[in-house]
N, C-alpha and C positions, 0 to 999 in steps of 0.2 A: 504493500499500500504506500502511496506517495506520502512523504512526511507531512505535507501541508494538510492532508486529510486524515492524519493520525487521530484515532479515537482516544479520547481522554478516559482515565479511570473514573467510573461512576461511583460516588460515595453515597452513603445513606445515613440520614440523621432521623432518629425517632424521638419525637417529643415525649416527655413523661407527664405532660399536663393535658387536660381536656381541651380540645380545640372547639371554640364556639363560633358558629357561622353568623353571618349578619342577620339571618332570619331567626336566630335563637336556638337552632338545632346544634347538637354536639356530636363529636366522634372522639374515641380514645385512640391513643397510640398513632398519631399522625406520622407517617413516614415521608421524608422528602428526599428525592434522588437529586444529586447535584454533582457538578464537576468544577474543578478549579484549575486555572492555568496561570503560570507566572508565580511570582513570590510576593507575599504581603510584606511590606517594609516595616521597620521598627515602629514608626509612628502610626501604622495601620491607616494611612490616608491615601493609598494608591489603589483602592478596591473599586472595580467597575462591575456592576451587575448587568448582565445581558439577559433580557427577557425574550423568550422564544415566541414565535408566531403560533397560530392555531394548531397545526399538526406537527410542530417541532418537538424537541426534547432537550435534555440538558447538555448534549454533545455539541456545543457551539463551535468548536474547532472543526467539526465535520460539515454541519449545514451552513455555517457562515465563514468558511475557511478563506474566502476572498477578502475578509476584513479583520479577522481575529487570528493572531499568531505572531511569531517573532518578526519584527520589522514591518508589520502591517499597520493598518490604520489604528487598530486597537492593539498596541504592541505589547505582547506578553513578556518582553524584556523589561518593560517599564511598569506595566500595570498588572494587578492581581485580578484576574477575570473569573467571575462566578456566574454560573448559569444553572438554574434548577428546573426540573420538570414541574409543570404547574399543578396545583391542587386540582384534583378531578381528572388528571391526565392518565395515561396508560403506559408510561415508560418509567415506572419505579416509584412515583409519588402516589399516595393513597387516592383512589378514585373508585368509580363504580365497579371496575373489574377486580378490585381488591377484596380479600376476605375480611369479614367482620372480626373485630378484636375478640369477641366471644363466640364460640362455636366454629363451625367449619364452612359456613355458607358465605356466598359472595354478596356484596352490597347490591349490585344491580341498580334498579331504580329506587331502592330504599336509601341510596346515598343522598344526603341533603342537597337541595338545590343551592348553588353558590353563585357569588358575584365576582367580578374583577377585583373588587375590594377585598374579598376573602382570599383570593389568590395572592394579592400583595401582602396581606397580613401574614400568610404562611411564609412568604419570602422574608419578611422582616424578622420572623422567629429564627429563620436560618442565619440571617446576617448577625443577629444578636448572639447566637450560638458560636459563630466564628469570631466573636469578640470585636466586631467592627462597629464603632459608634457612628461613623459618618462615611457614607459612600462618596467617592470622588465623582461618580457619574452613574446614572441608570440609563440604559440604551434599549430600544426595542422597535421593531417594525411590525406593522399590521396589528394583530392582537397583542404582540409584545409592546407596541407603541401605546396601547390602551393601559397596559400595566405601568409603563413609564409615566404616563399622564396621572394615573392614580397615585403613584409614589409621590409626585410633586404636590398633589392635593392633600394627601394624608400625612406624609412625613417630610414636609419642606425643611424641617430642622435636622434631617438625617441625611441629606444629599446636597452636593454642591452644584451639580450640573445634570441636565437631562437631554437626551437625544431621542426625538420621536420621528419615525420614518413611515410614510405611507399609511397613516392612521387617521383616527377620528375621535372626537369627544363623545359622539353618540351616533348610532346607526340611523341611516335614512330609511324611509319606508321601503325603498327598493332593496337595500341591503337585508332588511328583515325578511322581505318576501322571498329572496333567493335562499336564505337560510331555512325558511319554512318548507320550501319545496324539497330541499335536501333532507330535512328531518322526516318529512312524509315518506320519502323513498325508503327510509329505514324502518319507520314504525308500521308501514304497510307490508313489509316483508313478512311472509308467513313464519319465518324462523326467528322473529324478534321475541315473541312470547312475552310481551309486556316488559321487556328488559330482563327477564329471568332466564336467559338462554345459556348461561355459563354451565359447562359440563354436559350440555344437551346438544346444542347446535350453535349456529352463528348466522346473523342476518347479512351474509356476505354480498348477496345480490343487491340489497338495498344500500348497503354501505358503499359498494362499488359505484352504484348509480349516483349517490350523493357526491362522491369524489369526482366523478366525470363532470358533473355540473360545476363543481368548484374549479376544476382545471380550466373550464371555459372562461370563468370570471377572472382568473389570474393572468390571462394573456390578453393582448390587444388584437384587434382585427388585423392590423398591419403585420404584426408578428406571425399570426396564424397564416396569413396569405403567403408570407415569405417562407415559412417553415414547411407548410403543407401544400399550398396552392390547391389544385384539383387533382392531385396525383391519385391514381387509381391502384387498386390491388386486386388480385384475382379472388373472386368469391364463388363458392360453390352454389350458393342460393341467393335469390334476389334480395332477401331481407337480412342477410348477413353483411358485416362491414364491407363496403365497396371502395371507400376512400381511405387514404393514409391517415387523415385526421380522425376518422372513426376508429381505426385500428389503434392509434395513439391513446385515445380516451379509454377504450376497453382495456388496453394493457395496463395503464396507470391505475385504473379503477380496481382491477383485480389484484395488482401488486400492493395496493394500499391496504387491502383487507388483511394481509399477512402481518402488518405492523401496527394497526390502529384498532381501537375498540369502538364499536358502534354507540354504546351508551356515552362514552366520553365525547364523541362527536355531538350527540344531542345536548349534553350538559354544557359543553363549551360554547356552542353556537347560541344557546339561550343566554349564557352569561354575557356574551358580546352584544346580543340584542337588547338586553336590559341595561347595559352600561350607559351612563349619562353623567359626565363629570363636569359639565359646563359651569354650573353654579359654583361648584367647589373650587375650580381653577380661578374664577373671578374673586373668590374670597380669601385667596392665599395671603394677600396683603394685610388681612386683619389678624393673622396669626403672629405669635411671638417667637423670637429666637430663630428666625428664618435664616438658613444657610444657603438655600437655593438662590443662585444669582444669575445663572445663564441657562438658556434653553436653545437647542438647535432643532429646527423643523425642516424636514426634507420631503418633497413630493415628486411625482413623475408625471410628465405631460400626458403620457398614454395610459395612465392608470384610471380606468373608468369605474373600477369598483370602489376605490377610495380616492376620489378626485381631488385635485389641488384646492378646490374651493373649501373642502373640509379642513385642509391644513391652514388655509388663510384664517378660518374661524378660530383655530387653535392659537395662532399668532395674536389675533385680536384679544382673546381671553387672557393670555399672559401679559399683554401690554396693559390691559385693564388692572392687573395686579402689580404693575410696575416692575415686571421681571424682564431683564434684557433678553431679547429674542432675536435669533438669526434665522432667516428663512431662505431656502433655495429650492427652486423648481428645476428639475433636471430633465433634459430631453433624452428620451429613450423609447424604443418601440416595443419593449418587452411587456408593457402593462404593469399590473400590480406586482408581479414577481420580480420586477426590476431591482428591488431592494436586496434581493438574494444573489443577484448575478454580478460578476466582476464589473466594476465601474470606477474608473480612475477619478472621476469627478466626485462621486460620493465618498470615496476613500479620502480624498484630499480635504473635503469639508469636515469629515469626522476627525481626521488627524489634527488639522489646524485648530478645531474647536477644543479638543482635549488639551492641547498644549498651551492655549492662551490663558 
């Protein structure tokens, strides 16, 4: 494996206290899966938390290798980089696919509904465990950007900087609608069994279909035209995939079912849909002992899922709280996925922002 794509060792932290969700429900023995890269300095003031996107995990040097690593925009020679799998995820942190602390049954849809704020509270528990009183920066794209936004609103006294990429303070009706179609694909699968499918079956067809829809929203029309055009493939039957773009969607949908849990998909999309941090951002200036002093916002021209207009709204909200805010709109034809793909312009903005 290429060194730049080296998988970091995943560590596990199990809390010994009851975790209380925003809705009042609780779970015992919350486990958080996380990775660290680089070294924490003596003053413990060089820590950067990278928040992963919707279907990501704690292995930031794998899925964001273009920007995190030695001599890269987020330089692990200089910074101590932390990334944890989100609460409710399916890559090591407690979620619907985890077994309950008592007994041998899985949570399934008995898992408490949670919010982005709950995800961030779990991250704060991890940061406290690591002995870090103040993060140098919190970084995130897409759903990771939502987490970064929530960090600035809830813990402006515990971070110095924030970088929010291709994200939004709240979902639009269109974004909610797209998520609902994806959720329906899962819950209408005969193998879903109301979320109690563990050890019995798996709603792979529904989950694959949900992922196929997602892939369409992550790309731009221009990129799809360049990548696929109207290239044909041989098909045995009329209603089997006839175009390369169809084949691509089917392949990635089926591949996704091997690494992701359908219930986590349902819970996380709901958490994003309910997310609304607009008023909280505008009230940051009313809080005491604020250490947050700079925010970087990045968007992409071709991103129609999280359009630049939503990033402009974020800029306005931080300006309302007198937080110094830097905004860049980058030209790219990749669509929403542009924040994951190698981009010298994005790398430069991140690197310069961190060192200033």
